[in-house]
Biopython code that builds the backbone (N, CA, C, O; Angstrom):
import numpy as np
from Bio.PDB.StructureBuilder import StructureBuilder

atoms = [
    (1, "MET", "N", (17.342, 21.675, 3.247)),
    (1, "MET", "CA", (16.024, 22.131, 3.654)),
    (1, "MET", "C", (15.367, 21.040, 4.507)),
    (1, "MET", "O", (15.318, 19.883, 4.088)),
    (2, "PRO", "N", (14.867, 21.386, 5.687)),
    (2, "PRO", "CA", (14.239, 20.385, 6.548)),
    (2, "PRO", "C", (12.949, 19.845, 5.940)),
    (2, "PRO", "O", (12.286, 20.509, 5.143)),
    (3, "ASN", "N", (12.616, 18.626, 6.340)),
    (3, "ASN", "CA", (11.379, 18.015, 5.870)),
    (3, "ASN", "C", (10.185, 18.659, 6.558)),
    (3, "ASN", "O", (10.294, 19.075, 7.711)),
    (4, "PRO", "N", (9.041, 18.751, 5.872)),
    (4, "PRO", "CA", (7.843, 19.295, 6.503)),
    (4, "PRO", "C", (7.368, 18.357, 7.618)),
    (4, "PRO", "O", (7.669, 17.164, 7.590)),
    (5, "PRO", "N", (6.629, 18.889, 8.600)),
    (5, "PRO", "CA", (6.096, 18.037, 9.657)),
    (5, "PRO", "C", (5.272, 16.898, 9.063)),
    (5, "PRO", "O", (4.634, 17.058, 8.023)),
    (6, "ASP", "N", (5.293, 15.779, 9.715)),
    (6, "ASP", "CA", (4.542, 14.588, 9.304)),
    (6, "ASP", "C", (5.071, 13.967, 8.021)),
    (6, "ASP", "O", (4.398, 13.120, 7.433)),
    (7, "TYR", "N", (6.249, 14.361, 7.573)),
    (7, "TYR", "CA", (6.850, 13.781, 6.375)),
    (7, "TYR", "C", (7.430, 12.418, 6.728)),
    (7, "TYR", "O", (8.073, 12.260, 7.766)),
    (8, "PHE", "N", (7.203, 11.440, 5.867)),
    (8, "PHE", "CA", (7.805, 10.122, 6.041)),
    (8, "PHE", "C", (8.092, 9.529, 4.670)),
    (8, "PHE", "O", (7.305, 9.663, 3.734)),
    (9, "GLU", "N", (9.231, 8.876, 4.580)),
    (9, "GLU", "CA", (9.578, 8.168, 3.356)),
    (9, "GLU", "C", (10.338, 6.900, 3.727)),
    (9, "GLU", "O", (11.197, 6.914, 4.609)),
    (10, "ALA", "N", (10.018, 5.824, 3.056)),
    (10, "ALA", "CA", (10.731, 4.550, 3.195)),
    (10, "ALA", "C", (11.316, 4.245, 1.824)),
    (10, "ALA", "O", (10.603, 3.814, 0.918)),
    (11, "ARG", "N", (12.638, 4.474, 1.675)),
    (11, "ARG", "CA", (13.329, 4.299, 0.397)),
    (11, "ARG", "C", (14.094, 2.988, 0.396)),
    (11, "ARG", "O", (14.924, 2.755, 1.275)),
    (12, "VAL", "N", (13.829, 2.136, -0.571)),
    (12, "VAL", "CA", (14.551, 0.874, -0.675)),
    (12, "VAL", "C", (15.773, 1.087, -1.554)),
    (12, "VAL", "O", (15.664, 1.563, -2.684)),
    (13, "VAL", "N", (16.935, 0.729, -1.025)),
    (13, "VAL", "CA", (18.179, 0.787, -1.778)),
    (13, "VAL", "C", (18.863, -0.571, -1.639)),
    (13, "VAL", "O", (18.728, -1.246, -0.618)),
    (14, "GLU", "N", (19.584, -0.952, -2.660)),
    (14, "GLU", "CA", (20.322, -2.209, -2.614)),
    (14, "GLU", "C", (21.728, -1.918, -2.116)),
    (14, "GLU", "O", (22.436, -1.079, -2.674)),
    (15, "ARG", "N", (22.121, -2.613, -1.071)),
    (15, "ARG", "CA", (23.479, -2.507, -0.544)),
    (15, "ARG", "C", (24.022, -3.925, -0.467)),
    (15, "ARG", "O", (23.672, -4.692, 0.429)),
    (16, "GLY", "N", (24.866, -4.253, -1.405)),
    (16, "GLY", "CA", (25.368, -5.619, -1.447)),
    (16, "GLY", "C", (24.268, -6.544, -1.933)),
    (16, "GLY", "O", (23.599, -6.269, -2.930)),
    (17, "ASP", "N", (24.092, -7.633, -1.223)),
    (17, "ASP", "CA", (23.127, -8.640, -1.654)),
    (17, "ASP", "C", (21.808, -8.569, -0.907)),
    (17, "ASP", "O", (20.987, -9.480, -1.021)),
    (18, "ARG", "N", (21.587, -7.506, -0.144)),
    (18, "ARG", "CA", (20.335, -7.411, 0.601)),
    (18, "ARG", "C", (19.770, -6.000, 0.530)),
    (18, "ARG", "O", (20.514, -5.027, 0.410)),
    (19, "PRO", "N", (18.443, -5.899, 0.607)),
    (19, "PRO", "CA", (17.820, -4.569, 0.562)),
    (19, "PRO", "C", (17.975, -3.834, 1.892)),
    (19, "PRO", "O", (17.928, -4.428, 2.970)),
    (20, "THR", "N", (18.157, -2.541, 1.776)),
    (20, "THR", "CA", (18.152, -1.658, 2.932)),
    (20, "THR", "C", (17.029, -0.657, 2.718)),
    (20, "THR", "O", (16.872, -0.108, 1.627)),
    (21, "VAL", "N", (16.254, -0.426, 3.760)),
    (21, "VAL", "CA", (15.185, 0.561, 3.696)),
    (21, "VAL", "C", (15.628, 1.760, 4.533)),
    (21, "VAL", "O", (15.795, 1.663, 5.749)),
    (22, "GLU", "N", (15.814, 2.884, 3.858)),
    (22, "GLU", "CA", (16.179, 4.123, 4.546)),
    (22, "GLU", "C", (14.899, 4.818, 4.980)),
    (22, "GLU", "O", (14.052, 5.152, 4.151)),
    (23, "LEU", "N", (14.763, 5.033, 6.278)),
    (23, "LEU", "CA", (13.580, 5.703, 6.816)),
    (23, "LEU", "C", (13.916, 7.161, 7.076)),
    (23, "LEU", "O", (14.908, 7.480, 7.731)),
    (24, "VAL", "N", (13.072, 8.040, 6.551)),
    (24, "VAL", "CA", (13.305, 9.480, 6.660)),
    (24, "VAL", "C", (12.052, 10.141, 7.218)),
    (24, "VAL", "O", (10.943, 9.874, 6.755)),
    (25, "GLY", "N", (12.232, 11.006, 8.215)),
    (25, "GLY", "CA", (11.108, 11.793, 8.727)),
    (25, "GLY", "C", (10.502, 11.237, 9.992)),
    (25, "GLY", "O", (11.213, 10.834, 10.912)),
    (26, "GLU", "N", (9.164, 11.217, 10.032)),
    (26, "GLU", "CA", (8.418, 10.851, 11.234)),
    (26, "GLU", "C", (7.591, 9.594, 10.996)),
    (26, "GLU", "O", (6.728, 9.550, 10.119)),
    (27, "LEU", "N", (7.879, 8.569, 11.805)),
    (27, "LEU", "CA", (7.149, 7.311, 11.724)),
    (27, "LEU", "C", (6.111, 7.296, 12.843)),
    (27, "LEU", "O", (6.447, 7.218, 14.024)),
    (28, "ASP", "N", (4.848, 7.373, 12.445)),
    (28, "ASP", "CA", (3.773, 7.441, 13.422)),
    (28, "ASP", "C", (2.569, 6.643, 12.934)),
    (28, "ASP", "O", (2.677, 5.871, 11.981)),
    (29, "MET", "N", (1.435, 6.825, 13.579)),
    (29, "MET", "CA", (0.235, 6.071, 13.255)),
    (29, "MET", "C", (-0.149, 6.229, 11.775)),
    (29, "MET", "O", (-0.639, 5.285, 11.155)),
    (30, "ALA", "N", (0.071, 7.398, 11.228)),
    (30, "ALA", "CA", (-0.300, 7.647, 9.829)),
    (30, "ALA", "C", (0.664, 6.986, 8.852)),
    (30, "ALA", "O", (0.248, 6.556, 7.776)),
    (31, "SER", "N", (1.943, 6.898, 9.206)),
    (31, "SER", "CA", (2.940, 6.386, 8.262)),
    (31, "SER", "C", (3.364, 4.941, 8.531)),
    (31, "SER", "O", (3.994, 4.327, 7.670)),
    (32, "ALA", "N", (3.043, 4.389, 9.683)),
    (32, "ALA", "CA", (3.430, 3.002, 9.998)),
    (32, "ALA", "C", (2.927, 2.004, 8.952)),
    (32, "ALA", "O", (3.665, 1.080, 8.610)),
    (33, "PRO", "N", (1.698, 2.149, 8.428)),
    (33, "PRO", "CA", (1.258, 1.207, 7.398)),
    (33, "PRO", "C", (2.141, 1.240, 6.141)),
    (33, "PRO", "O", (2.292, 0.222, 5.466)),
    (34, "GLN", "N", (2.718, 2.397, 5.828)),
    (34, "GLN", "CA", (3.611, 2.504, 4.674)),
    (34, "GLN", "C", (4.858, 1.652, 4.903)),
    (34, "GLN", "O", (5.298, 0.941, 3.999)),
    (35, "LEU", "N", (5.429, 1.720, 6.108)),
    (35, "LEU", "CA", (6.599, 0.898, 6.414)),
    (35, "LEU", "C", (6.229, -0.577, 6.397)),
    (35, "LEU", "O", (6.967, -1.393, 5.844)),
    (36, "ASP", "N", (5.107, -0.927, 6.990)),
    (36, "ASP", "CA", (4.664, -2.317, 7.014)),
    (36, "ASP", "C", (4.512, -2.850, 5.592)),
    (36, "ASP", "O", (4.950, -3.963, 5.301)),
    (37, "SER", "N", (3.902, -2.077, 4.713)),
    (37, "SER", "CA", (3.724, -2.487, 3.312)),
    (37, "SER", "C", (5.061, -2.650, 2.602)),
    (37, "SER", "O", (5.229, -3.559, 1.789)),
    (38, "CYS", "N", (6.001, -1.783, 2.905)),
    (38, "CYS", "CA", (7.326, -1.845, 2.289)),
    (38, "CYS", "C", (8.030, -3.145, 2.680)),
    (38, "CYS", "O", (8.573, -3.839, 1.821)),
    (39, "VAL", "N", (8.021, -3.476, 3.974)),
    (39, "VAL", "CA", (8.676, -4.705, 4.425)),
    (39, "VAL", "C", (7.938, -5.919, 3.870)),
    (39, "VAL", "O", (8.572, -6.898, 3.476)),
    (40, "ARG", "N", (6.618, -5.869, 3.836)),
    (40, "ARG", "CA", (5.821, -6.977, 3.282)),
    (40, "ARG", "C", (6.171, -7.207, 1.802)),
    (40, "ARG", "O", (6.302, -8.350, 1.365)),
    (41, "ALA", "N", (6.322, -6.121, 1.038)),
    (41, "ALA", "CA", (6.669, -6.249, -0.381)),
    (41, "ALA", "C", (8.043, -6.898, -0.544)),
    (41, "ALA", "O", (8.229, -7.735, -1.428)),
    (42, "LEU", "N", (8.999, -6.522, 0.293)),
    (42, "LEU", "CA", (10.328, -7.130, 0.226)),
    (42, "LEU", "C", (10.263, -8.616, 0.595)),
    (42, "LEU", "O", (10.951, -9.443, -0.003)),
    (43, "ALA", "N", (9.434, -8.941, 1.579)),
    (43, "ALA", "CA", (9.247, -10.350, 1.956)),
    (43, "ALA", "C", (8.636, -11.120, 0.794)),
    (43, "ALA", "O", (9.059, -12.237, 0.497)),
    (44, "ASP", "N", (7.656, -10.536, 0.143)),
    (44, "ASP", "CA", (6.999, -11.188, -0.997)),
    (44, "ASP", "C", (7.968, -11.399, -2.161)),
    (44, "ASP", "O", (7.809, -12.331, -2.949)),
    (45, "GLU", "N", (8.974, -10.523, -2.262)),
    (45, "GLU", "CA", (9.988, -10.652, -3.312)),
    (45, "GLU", "C", (11.065, -11.665, -2.943)),
    (45, "GLU", "O", (11.956, -11.950, -3.742)),
    (46, "GLY", "N", (10.981, -12.210, -1.723)),
    (46, "GLY", "CA", (11.923, -13.244, -1.310)),
    (46, "GLY", "C", (13.113, -12.771, -0.506)),
    (46, "GLY", "O", (14.060, -13.533, -0.316)),
    (47, "ALA", "N", (13.097, -11.535, -0.025)),
    (47, "ALA", "CA", (14.217, -11.052, 0.784)),
    (47, "ALA", "C", (14.335, -11.891, 2.052)),
    (47, "ALA", "O", (13.349, -12.109, 2.755)),
    (48, "GLU", "N", (15.546, -12.358, 2.338)),
    (48, "GLU", "CA", (15.783, -13.144, 3.547)),
    (48, "GLU", "C", (16.152, -12.263, 4.723)),
    (48, "GLU", "O", (15.869, -12.598, 5.874)),
    (49, "VAL", "N", (16.790, -11.126, 4.432)),
    (49, "VAL", "CA", (17.191, -10.166, 5.460)),
    (49, "VAL", "C", (16.849, -8.775, 4.936)),
    (49, "VAL", "O", (17.126, -8.452, 3.781)),
    (50, "VAL", "N", (16.248, -7.961, 5.791)),
    (50, "VAL", "CA", (15.952, -6.575, 5.452)),
    (50, "VAL", "C", (16.584, -5.700, 6.530)),
    (50, "VAL", "O", (16.321, -5.875, 7.720)),
    (51, "THR", "N", (17.418, -4.759, 6.102)),
    (51, "THR", "CA", (18.028, -3.814, 7.030)),
    (51, "THR", "C", (17.248, -2.510, 6.982)),
    (51, "THR", "O", (16.974, -1.977, 5.906)),
    (52, "LEU", "N", (16.894, -2.005, 8.147)),
    (52, "LEU", "CA", (16.232, -0.708, 8.241)),
    (52, "LEU", "C", (17.240, 0.296, 8.782)),
    (52, "LEU", "O", (17.757, 0.138, 9.888)),
    (53, "ASP", "N", (17.514, 1.326, 7.996)),
    (53, "ASP", "CA", (18.440, 2.390, 8.374)),
    (53, "ASP", "C", (17.615, 3.500, 9.021)),
    (53, "ASP", "O", (16.844, 4.188, 8.352)),
    (54, "LEU", "N", (17.789, 3.660, 10.327)),
    (54, "LEU", "CA", (17.006, 4.632, 11.100)),
    (54, "LEU", "C", (17.747, 5.950, 11.297)),
    (54, "LEU", "O", (17.270, 6.812, 12.034)),
    (55, "SER", "N", (18.897, 6.125, 10.657)),
    (55, "SER", "CA", (19.736, 7.289, 10.931)),
    (55, "SER", "C", (19.081, 8.622, 10.565)),
    (55, "SER", "O", (19.474, 9.660, 11.098)),
    (56, "ARG", "N", (18.089, 8.615, 9.665)),
    (56, "ARG", "CA", (17.414, 9.867, 9.294)),
    (56, "ARG", "C", (15.975, 9.902, 9.795)),
    (56, "ARG", "O", (15.194, 10.767, 9.397)),
    (57, "LEU", "N", (15.626, 8.962, 10.668)),
    (57, "LEU", "CA", (14.302, 8.952, 11.280)),
    (57, "LEU", "C", (14.320, 9.922, 12.451)),
    (57, "LEU", "O", (15.125, 9.774, 13.371)),
    (58, "GLU", "N", (13.442, 10.907, 12.420)),
    (58, "GLU", "CA", (13.440, 11.966, 13.429)),
    (58, "GLU", "C", (12.494, 11.691, 14.587)),
    (58, "GLU", "O", (12.673, 12.229, 15.680)),
    (59, "PHE", "N", (11.484, 10.853, 14.352)),
    (59, "PHE", "CA", (10.463, 10.591, 15.372)),
    (59, "PHE", "C", (9.898, 9.205, 15.133)),
    (59, "PHE", "O", (9.767, 8.765, 13.991)),
    (60, "CYS", "N", (9.568, 8.529, 16.205)),
    (60, "CYS", "CA", (8.930, 7.217, 16.098)),
    (60, "CYS", "C", (8.009, 7.051, 17.303)),
    (60, "CYS", "O", (8.448, 7.173, 18.447)),
    (61, "ASP", "N", (6.727, 6.772, 17.044)),
    (61, "ASP", "CA", (5.810, 6.523, 18.154)),
    (61, "ASP", "C", (5.560, 5.020, 18.279)),
    (61, "ASP", "O", (6.209, 4.217, 17.608)),
    (62, "SER", "N", (4.627, 4.653, 19.130)),
    (62, "SER", "CA", (4.367, 3.239, 19.404)),
    (62, "SER", "C", (3.878, 2.483, 18.167)),
    (62, "SER", "O", (4.088, 1.274, 18.070)),
    (63, "SER", "N", (3.240, 3.162, 17.234)),
    (63, "SER", "CA", (2.797, 2.508, 16.004)),
    (63, "SER", "C", (3.991, 2.048, 15.178)),
    (63, "SER", "O", (3.979, 0.956, 14.611)),
    (64, "GLY", "N", (5.003, 2.872, 15.114)),
    (64, "GLY", "CA", (6.227, 2.498, 14.406)),
    (64, "GLY", "C", (6.955, 1.374, 15.113)),
    (64, "GLY", "O", (7.427, 0.433, 14.475)),
    (65, "VAL", "N", (7.048, 1.467, 16.433)),
    (65, "VAL", "CA", (7.694, 0.411, 17.216)),
    (65, "VAL", "C", (6.966, -0.913, 16.999)),
    (65, "VAL", "O", (7.602, -1.962, 16.903)),
    (66, "ALA", "N", (5.639, -0.869, 16.921)),
    (66, "ALA", "CA", (4.857, -2.094, 16.710)),
    (66, "ALA", "C", (5.229, -2.761, 15.386)),
    (66, "ALA", "O", (5.282, -3.989, 15.311)),
    (67, "VAL", "N", (5.488, -1.974, 14.343)),
    (67, "VAL", "CA", (5.895, -2.549, 13.053)),
    (67, "VAL", "C", (7.255, -3.230, 13.209)),
    (67, "VAL", "O", (7.451, -4.343, 12.720)),
    (68, "PHE", "N", (8.194, -2.568, 13.888)),
    (68, "PHE", "CA", (9.516, -3.168, 14.098)),
    (68, "PHE", "C", (9.403, -4.483, 14.867)),
    (68, "PHE", "O", (10.036, -5.475, 14.506)),
    (69, "VAL", "N", (8.604, -4.485, 15.916)),
    (69, "VAL", "CA", (8.455, -5.687, 16.745)),
    (69, "VAL", "C", (7.794, -6.806, 15.941)),
    (69, "VAL", "O", (8.242, -7.952, 15.981)),
    (70, "ARG", "N", (6.743, -6.476, 15.221)),
    (70, "ARG", "CA", (6.028, -7.490, 14.426)),
    (70, "ARG", "C", (6.970, -8.165, 13.427)),
    (70, "ARG", "O", (6.954, -9.389, 13.299)),
    (71, "TRP", "N", (7.781, -7.391, 12.724)),
    (71, "TRP", "CA", (8.668, -7.968, 11.720)),
    (71, "TRP", "C", (9.936, -8.555, 12.309)),
    (71, "TRP", "O", (10.595, -9.359, 11.650)),
    (72, "SER", "N", (10.299, -8.184, 13.521)),
    (72, "SER", "CA", (11.522, -8.734, 14.127)),
    (72, "SER", "C", (11.307, -10.150, 14.629)),
    (72, "SER", "O", (12.271, -10.872, 14.883)),
    (73, "LYS", "N", (10.057, -10.553, 14.774)),
    (73, "LYS", "CA", (9.729, -11.906, 15.207)),
    (73, "LYS", "C", (8.867, -12.549, 14.130)),
    (73, "LYS", "O", (7.648, -12.640, 14.274)),
    (74, "PRO", "N", (9.505, -12.993, 13.052)),
    (74, "PRO", "CA", (8.730, -13.570, 11.948)),
    (74, "PRO", "C", (7.841, -14.717, 12.432)),
    (74, "PRO", "O", (8.288, -15.623, 13.136)),
    (75, "SER", "N", (6.588, -14.649, 12.038)),
    (75, "SER", "CA", (5.625, -15.656, 12.485)),
    (75, "SER", "C", (5.432, -16.757, 11.457)),
    (75, "SER", "O", (4.877, -17.812, 11.762)),
    (76, "THR", "N", (5.888, -16.508, 10.245)),
    (76, "THR", "CA", (5.726, -17.521, 9.214)),
    (76, "THR", "C", (7.043, -17.749, 8.501)),
    (76, "THR", "O", (7.875, -16.848, 8.397)),
    (77, "GLU", "N", (7.219, -18.952, 8.019)),
    (77, "GLU", "CA", (8.422, -19.251, 7.260)),
    (77, "GLU", "C", (8.434, -18.383, 6.001)),
    (77, "GLU", "O", (7.399, -18.179, 5.365)),
    (78, "GLY", "N", (9.595, -17.885, 5.657)),
    (78, "GLY", "CA", (9.703, -17.020, 4.496)),
    (78, "GLY", "C", (9.712, -15.543, 4.848)),
    (78, "GLY", "O", (9.970, -14.703, 3.986)),
    (79, "SER", "N", (9.432, -15.213, 6.113)),
    (79, "SER", "CA", (9.516, -13.811, 6.528)),
    (79, "SER", "C", (10.986, -13.441, 6.691)),
    (79, "SER", "O", (11.776, -14.247, 7.182)),
    (80, "PRO", "N", (11.357, -12.239, 6.287)),
    (80, "PRO", "CA", (12.769, -11.855, 6.383)),
    (80, "PRO", "C", (13.191, -11.562, 7.821)),
    (80, "PRO", "O", (12.375, -11.179, 8.658)),
    (81, "ALA", "N", (14.475, -11.750, 8.087)),
    (81, "ALA", "CA", (15.045, -11.302, 9.350)),
    (81, "ALA", "C", (15.173, -9.783, 9.262)),
    (81, "ALA", "O", (15.575, -9.253, 8.227)),
    (82, "LEU", "N", (14.837, -9.093, 10.328)),
    (82, "LEU", "CA", (14.875, -7.632, 10.336)),
    (82, "LEU", "C", (16.091, -7.167, 11.118)),
    (82, "LEU", "O", (16.329, -7.618, 12.238)),
    (83, "GLN", "N", (16.862, -6.258, 10.521)),
    (83, "GLN", "CA", (18.014, -5.672, 11.180)),
    (83, "GLN", "C", (17.812, -4.168, 11.247)),
    (83, "GLN", "O", (17.450, -3.536, 10.255)),
    (84, "LEU", "N", (18.051, -3.596, 12.428)),
    (84, "LEU", "CA", (17.891, -2.158, 12.627)),
    (84, "LEU", "C", (19.250, -1.540, 12.909)),
    (84, "LEU", "O", (20.043, -2.079, 13.681)),
    (85, "ARG", "N", (19.512, -0.398, 12.272)),
    (85, "ARG", "CA", (20.772, 0.290, 12.548)),
    (85, "ARG", "C", (20.586, 1.795, 12.457)),
    (85, "ARG", "O", (19.674, 2.291, 11.795)),
    (86, "GLY", "N", (21.473, 2.506, 13.139)),
    (86, "GLY", "CA", (21.542, 3.949, 12.987)),
    (86, "GLY", "C", (20.587, 4.775, 13.826)),
    (86, "GLY", "O", (20.519, 5.990, 13.636)),
    (87, "ALA", "N", (19.839, 4.168, 14.750)),
    (87, "ALA", "CA", (18.917, 4.969, 15.566)),
    (87, "ALA", "C", (19.703, 5.929, 16.445)),
    (87, "ALA", "O", (20.728, 5.570, 17.024)),
    (88, "GLN", "N", (19.208, 7.147, 16.532)),
    (88, "GLN", "CA", (19.870, 8.144, 17.372)),
    (88, "GLN", "C", (18.839, 9.064, 18.004)),
    (88, "GLN", "O", (17.670, 9.065, 17.619)),
    (89, "GLY", "N", (19.277, 9.834, 18.961)),
    (89, "GLY", "CA", (18.421, 10.836, 19.596)),
    (89, "GLY", "C", (17.149, 10.257, 20.180)),
    (89, "GLY", "O", (17.172, 9.244, 20.878)),
    (90, "THR", "N", (16.029, 10.922, 19.882)),
    (90, "THR", "CA", (14.749, 10.518, 20.470)),
    (90, "THR", "C", (14.299, 9.145, 19.989)),
    (90, "THR", "O", (13.612, 8.431, 20.719)),
    (91, "VAL", "N", (14.675, 8.768, 18.780)),
    (91, "VAL", "CA", (14.278, 7.447, 18.281)),
    (91, "VAL", "C", (14.979, 6.360, 19.100)),
    (91, "VAL", "O", (14.347, 5.380, 19.496)),
    (92, "ARG", "N", (16.267, 6.527, 19.353)),
    (92, "ARG", "CA", (16.994, 5.569, 20.191)),
    (92, "ARG", "C", (16.376, 5.543, 21.589)),
    (92, "ARG", "O", (16.223, 4.478, 22.188)),
    (93, "ARG", "N", (16.033, 6.686, 22.087)),
    (93, "ARG", "CA", (15.464, 6.780, 23.443)),
    (93, "ARG", "C", (14.129, 6.031, 23.530)),
    (93, "ARG", "O", (13.859, 5.385, 24.543)),
    (94, "VAL", "N", (13.298, 6.102, 22.502)),
    (94, "VAL", "CA", (12.028, 5.379, 22.483)),
    (94, "VAL", "C", (12.284, 3.880, 22.662)),
    (94, "VAL", "O", (11.596, 3.220, 23.441)),
    (95, "PHE", "N", (13.269, 3.347, 21.945)),
    (95, "PHE", "CA", (13.606, 1.924, 22.070)),
    (95, "PHE", "C", (14.114, 1.603, 23.472)),
    (95, "PHE", "O", (13.770, 0.565, 24.036)),
    (96, "GLU", "N", (14.933, 2.493, 24.035)),
    (96, "GLU", "CA", (15.468, 2.267, 25.381)),
    (96, "GLU", "C", (14.356, 2.256, 26.421)),
    (96, "GLU", "O", (14.311, 1.368, 27.273)),
    (97, "VAL", "N", (13.461, 3.234, 26.356)),
    (97, "VAL", "CA", (12.363, 3.330, 27.321)),
    (97, "VAL", "C", (11.430, 2.128, 27.202)),
    (97, "VAL", "O", (10.907, 1.639, 28.204)),
    (98, "ALA", "N", (11.224, 1.657, 25.974)),
    (98, "ALA", "CA", (10.345, 0.509, 25.749)),
    (98, "ALA", "C", (11.025, -0.822, 26.084)),
    (98, "ALA", "O", (10.398, -1.877, 25.994)),
    (99, "GLY", "N", (12.282, -0.777, 26.462)),
    (99, "GLY", "CA", (13.017, -2.007, 26.766)),
    (99, "GLY", "C", (13.387, -2.795, 25.531)),
    (99, "GLY", "O", (13.552, -4.014, 25.595)),
    (100, "LEU", "N", (13.518, -2.110, 24.402)),
    (100, "LEU", "CA", (13.780, -2.775, 23.128)),
    (100, "LEU", "C", (15.123, -2.369, 22.525)),
    (100, "LEU", "O", (15.352, -2.575, 21.333)),
    (101, "ALA", "N", (16.002, -1.802, 23.329)),
    (101, "ALA", "CA", (17.310, -1.352, 22.806)),
    (101, "ALA", "C", (18.099, -2.507, 22.212)),
    (101, "ALA", "O", (18.948, -2.288, 21.347)),
    (102, "HIS", "N", (17.838, -3.733, 22.655)),
    (102, "HIS", "CA", (18.545, -4.902, 22.112)),
    (102, "HIS", "C", (18.246, -5.119, 20.630)),
    (102, "HIS", "O", (18.984, -5.834, 19.952)),
    (103, "MET", "N", (17.184, -4.517, 20.124)),
    (103, "MET", "CA", (16.828, -4.644, 18.713)),
    (103, "MET", "C", (17.690, -3.755, 17.821)),
    (103, "MET", "O", (17.773, -3.987, 16.614)),
    (104, "LEU", "N", (18.329, -2.748, 18.397)),
    (104, "LEU", "CA", (19.060, -1.761, 17.608)),
    (104, "LEU", "C", (20.458, -2.240, 17.238)),
    (104, "LEU", "O", (21.041, -3.091, 17.908)),
    (105, "ASP", "N", (20.973, -1.676, 16.164)),
    (105, "ASP", "CA", (22.332, -1.907, 15.698)),
    (105, "ASP", "C", (22.621, -3.390, 15.497)),
    (105, "ASP", "O", (23.671, -3.892, 15.897)),
    (106, "THR", "N", (21.680, -4.072, 14.877)),
    (106, "THR", "CA", (21.849, -5.495, 14.616)),
    (106, "THR", "C", (22.369, -5.764, 13.214)),
    (106, "THR", "O", (22.596, -6.917, 12.846)),
    (107, "ALA", "N", (22.561, -4.705, 12.427)),
    (107, "ALA", "CA", (23.053, -4.913, 11.053)),
    (107, "ALA", "C", (24.554, -5.052, 11.051)),
    (107, "ALA", "O", (25.155, -5.233, 9.992)),
]
sb = StructureBuilder()
sb.init_structure("model")
sb.init_model(0)
sb.init_chain("A")
sb.init_seg("    ")
for serial, (resi, resn, name, xyz) in enumerate(atoms, 1):
    if name == "N":
        sb.init_residue(resn, " ", resi, " ")
    sb.init_atom(name, np.array(xyz, "f"), 0.0, 1.0, " ", f" {name:<3s}", serial, name[0])
structure = sb.get_structure()
């Protein structure tokens, strides 16, 4: 069953020795703070690397991209390295158009 419009979920799963956050649905202005809080919580728990699985992300606007950019360039010691993988379709295209394709598939 497809997700309802505006649905977003950031699920933390452990894969090996590092957390992976599976993003599902639409990442936009309304849901970007949820992703930011999720990554912040993992940083507070001491995660050194956080992988974001974008394979089930159906939409991403500039608010979502801003979260990826902010966390990909840690400004303080102790911030985790961010790895992005699995972007496809329109989400991959958003990164390409923004000139940020180099951020993808870093896991």
